[in-house]
C-alpha positions as CSV (number, residue, x, y, z in Angstrom):
1,X,-16.8,-15.3,17.4
2,X,-18.2,-11.6,16.7
3,X,-19.7,-10.4,13.6
4,X,-15.9,-9.1,13.1
5,X,-14.1,-12.3,13.1
6,X,-12.5,-12.5,9.5
7,X,-10.4,-9.3,10.2
8,X,-9.6,-10.0,14.3
9,X,-9.5,-13.8,13.5
10,X,-6.0,-13.3,11.8
11,X,-4.4,-11.9,14.7
12,X,-5.0,-14.5,17.0
13,X,-4.4,-17.0,14.3
14,X,-1.3,-15.4,13.1
15,X,0.8,-17.2,16.3
16,X,-0.5,-20.7,15.0
17,X,0.9,-19.9,11.3
18,X,4.0,-21.8,11.9
19,X,1.7,-25.1,13.2
20,X,-0.8,-24.8,10.1
21,X,2.8,-24.4,7.4
22,X,1.3,-21.0,6.6
23,X,2.5,-17.5,7.4
24,X,0.7,-14.9,9.2
25,X,0.3,-12.8,5.6
26,X,-0.7,-16.0,3.3
27,X,-3.2,-16.2,6.4
28,X,-4.3,-12.8,6.3
29,X,-4.7,-12.5,2.7
30,X,-6.0,-16.0,2.0
31,X,-8.2,-16.6,4.6
32,X,-10.2,-13.4,5.8
33,X,-11.6,-10.7,4.2
34,X,-9.0,-8.4,4.7
35,X,-7.8,-8.0,0.9
36,X,-11.9,-7.2,0.3
37,X,-11.8,-4.8,2.8
38,X,-8.5,-3.2,1.5
39,X,-9.3,-3.3,-2.1
40,X,-9.9,0.2,-3.2
41,X,-7.2,1.8,-1.0
42,X,-3.5,2.4,-2.0
43,X,-0.8,-0.2,-1.8
44,X,1.1,1.9,1.1
45,X,-1.9,1.8,3.3
46,X,-2.8,-1.6,2.5
47,X,0.4,-2.9,3.8
48,X,0.5,-0.7,6.6
49,X,-3.0,-2.2,7.8
50,X,-1.7,-5.5,6.8
51,X,1.6,-4.8,9.5
52,X,-1.1,-3.5,12.3
53,X,-3.3,-6.5,12.1
54,X,-0.2,-9.1,12.2
55,X,1.8,-7.2,14.8
56,X,-1.1,-5.8,16.8
57,X,0.0,-2.3,16.6
58,X,-0.9,0.9,15.5
59,X,-4.2,2.6,15.4
60,X,-8.2,1.7,15.2
61,X,-9.2,-0.5,12.0
62,X,-12.3,1.0,12.1
63,X,-12.5,1.1,8.1
64,X,-11.4,-2.5,7.4
65,X,-14.4,-3.5,10.2
66,X,-17.0,-1.5,8.3
67,X,-15.9,-2.8,4.8
68,X,-16.5,-6.2,5.7
69,X,-19.7,-5.4,7.8
70,X,-21.7,-2.8,6.3
71,X,-25.0,-4.3,4.5
72,X,-23.8,-7.5,5.5
73,X,-26.2,-8.8,8.3
74,X,-26.5,-12.0,9.8
75,X,-23.8,-14.5,9.0
76,X,-24.7,-16.4,6.2
77,X,-24.3,-19.9,4.6
78,X,-25.2,-22.0,1.3
79,X,-26.5,-25.6,2.1
80,X,-25.5,-26.8,-0.8
81,X,-21.8,-26.0,0.2
82,X,-22.5,-27.7,3.8
83,X,-23.5,-31.0,1.7
84,X,-20.3,-30.6,-0.3
85,X,-17.7,-29.0,2.9
86,X,-18.9,-32.3,4.7
87,X,-18.3,-35.0,2.2
88,X,-14.7,-33.4,0.8
89,X,-13.3,-32.1,4.0
90,X,-15.7,-34.0,7.0
91,X,-16.3,-30.6,8.6
92,X,-18.2,-27.1,7.5
93,X,-16.6,-23.5,7.5
94,X,-18.0,-19.6,6.8
95,X,-17.2,-19.1,3.8
96,X,-15.7,-15.6,2.9
97,X,-17.7,-15.6,-0.5
98,X,-21.0,-15.9,1.2
99,X,-20.5,-13.1,4.1
100,X,-19.5,-10.6,1.8
101,X,-21.6,-7.5,1.7
102,X,-24.6,-7.4,-0.5
103,X,-24.3,-11.2,-1.1
104,X,-27.6,-13.0,-2.3
105,X,-26.5,-16.4,-3.8
106,X,-23.9,-19.0,-3.6
107,X,-21.8,-18.2,-6.9
108,X,-21.2,-22.5,-7.1
109,X,-24.6,-23.6,-6.6
110,X,-26.6,-20.3,-7.7
111,X,-28.4,-20.9,-4.9
112,X,-29.5,-17.9,-2.2
113,X,-27.9,-18.2,0.7
114,X,-29.5,-18.9,4.2
115,X,-28.8,-16.3,7.1
116,X,-29.1,-16.5,10.5
117,X,-32.1,-15.3,12.3
118,X,-30.0,-13.1,14.9
119,X,-29.9,-9.9,15.8
120,X,-27.3,-7.6,16.9
121,X,-26.6,-6.6,20.0
122,X,-24.2,-4.4,21.6
123,X,-21.4,-6.3,21.5
124,X,-22.3,-7.4,17.9
125,X,-23.2,-10.7,16.4
126,X,-22.1,-13.6,18.5
127,X,-22.0,-17.1,16.3
128,X,-20.6,-20.0,18.2
129,X,-21.4,-23.1,15.9
130,X,-20.4,-24.1,12.5
131,X,-23.0,-23.9,9.6
132,X,-23.5,-27.4,10.1
133,X,-25.1,-27.2,13.0
134,X,-27.3,-24.1,12.2
135,X,-30.5,-23.5,10.3
136,X,-31.1,-20.0,8.6
137,X,-33.7,-18.4,6.4
138,X,-33.2,-17.7,2.7
139,X,-31.8,-14.0,2.3
140,X,-34.0,-11.1,1.5
141,X,-33.4,-10.6,-2.3
142,X,-32.9,-6.7,-1.8
143,X,-31.7,-6.5,-5.3
144,X,-32.6,-7.5,-8.6
145,X,-31.0,-10.1,-10.3
146,X,-29.0,-8.9,-12.7
147,X,-27.6,-6.0,-10.0
148,X,-26.7,-8.4,-7.6
149,X,-24.9,-10.4,-10.1
150,X,-22.8,-7.1,-11.1
151,X,-22.1,-6.8,-6.9
152,X,-21.2,-10.2,-6.8
153,X,-18.6,-9.8,-9.3
154,X,-17.0,-6.7,-8.3
155,X,-16.7,-7.6,-4.7
156,X,-15.3,-11.2,-5.9
157,X,-12.6,-9.2,-8.0
158,X,-12.2,-7.2,-4.5
159,X,-11.4,-10.3,-2.9
160,X,-9.2,-11.9,-5.6
161,X,-7.2,-8.8,-5.0
162,X,-7.5,-8.1,-8.8
163,X,-7.4,-4.7,-10.3
164,X,-6.1,-3.2,-7.4
165,X,-5.0,0.7,-7.3
166,X,-5.4,3.4,-5.1
167,X,-8.7,5.4,-4.0
168,X,-7.8,8.6,-5.9
169,X,-7.4,6.2,-9.4
170,X,-10.6,4.6,-8.6
171,X,-12.3,7.9,-8.8
172,X,-10.8,9.0,-12.0
173,X,-12.3,5.7,-13.0
174,X,-15.6,6.5,-11.6
175,X,-15.5,9.9,-13.3
176,X,-14.5,8.4,-17.0
177,X,-17.2,6.0,-16.6
178,X,-19.8,8.4,-16.0
179,X,-18.8,10.8,-18.4
180,X,-18.6,7.3,-21.2
181,X,-22.1,6.8,-20.3
182,X,-23.1,10.7,-21.0
183,X,-24.1,11.6,-17.5
184,X,-24.9,14.9,-17.2
185,X,-22.4,17.7,-16.2
186,X,-22.7,20.9,-14.4
187,X,-19.8,23.4,-14.4
188,X,-16.3,21.7,-14.4
189,X,-18.0,18.6,-12.8
190,X,-20.9,16.2,-12.7
191,X,-24.4,17.2,-12.1
192,X,-24.5,16.6,-8.0
193,X,-28.4,16.6,-7.8
194,X,-29.0,14.5,-11.3
195,X,-26.7,11.5,-9.7
196,X,-27.6,11.8,-6.2
197,X,-31.5,11.4,-7.4
198,X,-30.8,9.0,-10.0
199,X,-28.5,6.9,-7.4
200,X,-31.1,7.1,-4.9
201,X,-33.9,5.7,-7.3
202,X,-31.9,2.9,-9.1
203,X,-31.3,1.5,-5.6
204,X,-34.3,2.3,-3.7
205,X,-34.7,4.3,-0.1
206,X,-35.8,0.8,1.6
207,X,-32.3,-1.2,0.5
208,X,-30.2,2.0,1.2
209,X,-31.7,2.4,4.8
210,X,-31.4,-1.2,5.5
211,X,-27.4,-1.4,4.4
212,X,-27.0,1.8,6.9
213,X,-26.0,3.7,3.7
214,X,-29.0,6.3,2.9
215,X,-28.6,10.3,2.4
216,X,-30.0,13.6,1.5
217,X,-29.9,13.9,-2.3
218,X,-30.1,17.7,-1.3
219,X,-26.9,17.3,0.7
220,X,-24.2,18.9,-0.6
221,X,-22.0,16.6,1.2
222,X,-23.6,12.9,0.3
223,X,-21.2,10.3,0.1
224,X,-22.0,9.0,-3.6
225,X,-21.0,12.7,-4.9
226,X,-17.7,12.6,-3.0
227,X,-16.5,9.4,-4.5
228,X,-16.5,11.2,-7.5
229,X,-14.6,14.3,-6.8
230,X,-10.8,14.7,-6.9
231,X,-10.1,17.8,-4.7
232,X,-9.2,15.7,-1.6
233,X,-8.8,12.6,-0.1
234,X,-11.5,10.8,1.8
235,X,-11.6,7.4,3.9
236,X,-14.6,5.4,2.8
237,X,-15.4,1.7,3.0
238,X,-15.3,-0.7,0.1
239,X,-19.1,-1.5,-0.1
240,X,-19.7,2.4,-0.9
241,X,-17.1,2.1,-3.9
242,X,-18.9,-1.0,-5.2
243,X,-22.3,0.7,-5.0
244,X,-21.3,3.7,-6.9
245,X,-19.2,1.5,-9.5
246,X,-22.6,-0.9,-10.0
247,X,-24.5,1.8,-10.4
248,X,-22.3,3.8,-13.1
249,X,-21.9,0.8,-15.2
250,X,-25.4,-0.5,-14.5
251,X,-28.1,2.7,-15.1
252,X,-29.0,4.8,-17.8
253,X,-27.6,8.4,-17.8
254,X,-29.8,10.2,-15.9
255,X,-31.5,13.9,-17.1
256,X,-30.3,16.9,-15.8
257,X,-32.0,18.8,-13.0
258,X,-31.8,22.2,-13.9
259,X,-31.1,24.2,-10.6
260,X,-32.7,27.2,-9.7
261,X,-30.7,30.6,-10.5
262,X,-29.4,32.8,-7.9
263,X,-31.1,36.3,-7.1
264,X,-34.6,37.2,-6.8
265,X,-37.1,34.5,-8.4
266,X,-39.5,36.0,-11.3
267,X,-43.1,36.2,-10.2
268,X,-45.8,34.2,-11.4
269,X,-48.1,37.5,-13.0
270,X,-51.3,35.6,-12.9
271,X,-51.3,34.4,-9.3
272,X,-50.0,38.3,-8.9
273,X,-52.9,39.9,-10.5
274,X,-55.4,37.4,-8.8
275,X,-54.1,38.3,-5.3
276,X,-53.5,42.3,-5.8
277,X,-57.5,42.3,-7.1
278,X,-58.2,40.7,-3.5
279,X,-55.9,43.2,-1.8
280,X,-57.4,46.1,-3.6
281,X,-61.4,44.8,-3.0
282,X,-60.3,44.6,0.9
283,X,-58.9,48.4,0.9
284,X,-61.8,49.6,-1.0
285,X,-64.2,47.6,1.2
286,X,-62.6,49.6,4.3
287,X,-62.6,52.7,3.0
288,X,-64.9,55.5,5.4
289,X,-67.9,56.7,3.7
290,X,-66.9,60.0,2.1
291,X,-63.3,59.6,1.4
292,X,-61.9,59.5,-1.8
293,X,-58.3,58.6,-3.1
294,X,-56.4,58.1,-5.9
295,X,-56.0,55.0,-7.9
296,X,-52.6,55.3,-6.9
297,X,-53.0,56.0,-3.3
298,X,-55.5,53.0,-3.6
299,X,-52.8,50.6,-5.3
300,X,-50.3,51.6,-2.6
301,X,-52.0,50.8,-0.1
302,X,-52.8,47.7,-1.1
303,X,-49.0,47.1,-1.7
304,X,-49.3,46.7,-5.5
305,X,-48.4,50.0,-7.1
306,X,-45.3,49.3,-8.4
307,X,-45.7,46.1,-9.9
308,X,-49.4,47.4,-11.7
309,X,-47.8,50.5,-13.1
310,X,-45.2,48.7,-15.4
311,X,-47.7,45.3,-15.8
312,X,-50.9,46.4,-15.9
313,X,-51.6,45.2,-19.4
314,X,-50.9,41.7,-18.4
315,X,-52.9,41.8,-14.8
316,X,-56.8,41.8,-16.0
317,X,-58.3,41.3,-13.0
318,X,-56.6,44.5,-11.3
319,X,-57.0,46.3,-14.2
320,X,-60.9,45.3,-13.7
321,X,-61.3,46.3,-9.9
322,X,-59.4,49.9,-10.6
323,X,-61.8,50.6,-13.7
324,X,-65.0,49.6,-11.3
325,X,-63.3,51.7,-8.6
326,X,-63.1,54.8,-10.9
327,X,-66.7,55.1,-11.0
328,X,-67.6,55.3,-7.3
329,X,-67.6,58.0,-5.1
330,X,-64.5,56.8,-3.2
331,X,-62.3,57.9,-6.3
332,X,-60.6,61.2,-6.4
333,X,-61.2,61.2,-10.2
334,X,-64.8,60.0,-9.7
335,X,-66.2,59.6,-13.7
336,X,-63.2,61.7,-14.8
337,X,-63.7,64.9,-12.8
338,X,-61.0,66.7,-10.8
339,X,-61.7,68.3,-7.4
340,X,-61.6,71.9,-9.1
341,X,-64.2,70.8,-11.8
342,X,-66.3,69.1,-8.9
343,X,-66.4,72.4,-6.9
344,X,-67.2,74.1,-10.4
345,X,-70.2,71.9,-10.7
346,X,-71.3,72.2,-7.4
347,X,-70.3,68.6,-6.5
348,X,-68.6,69.6,-3.9
349,X,-68.2,72.7,-1.4
């Protein structure tokens, strides 16, 4: 069977519903992950998808497939459940609760689940054996126990069909939780930069990348913030909903991140003073012998006259260079003497 077996298997087993004394709908809701995959969709959309699966009609079930496979990895099983199933049933089966996304432990025995050492292929993950015939390795503990338990409970609530409502209602609920926990606001909504930076720090880069859910916290359309907006509907998978829900319920409110104000940014005067002083010295060093220029022309050539004329009091380095320049033969007002007096004094023909 493929990695998407919980959904597509139902379409084939639906034909066997009568021989199993169970209706196709009961089979779909009670023995596949369909309830989990549609948990945060509306009733109408859920019923439409159910008909598509049972009747094998309609459009692609991509969203359902994503909901059952995002972050799930290879098939998982509990060794103690294998022993119990053999005793009680005489055979084993793949448990839905073990194979939901982000589940690390068995909810019955509290043991870390075992994952099959398989790799994805272009055709998906192929499993032809029952758990009793398999050996596995303990799943990697991506998440701390408290967070793992919170996600587990949310996942089981979805699988068991508890607290179902449409996606827009869930997004209103997320905003209510965020506001109740004191998440910073920006304008009429939540601060996107603060929420996204905190979300990424909460789960960690490595975990989000492994689940295929990483994002750029500076991007305007990053998926966590879209789930907090109400202006339009989006189609997204249950795992994304649950990660955001668990984050809002179990994280501390992030500190607000100040966004840069639009328009021209104020200059750093100490740096501007240092840079202008250096440029003025370079201009002076390049003056030909015998030439004379004014301070205004000197600073204009250095590209800083407009700044210096208004900020000279707080630009001590440039002021010192200009003062020294006035004492040189390059200054048009050398030693405070204008050209007329230089001629009168015989200093210049």
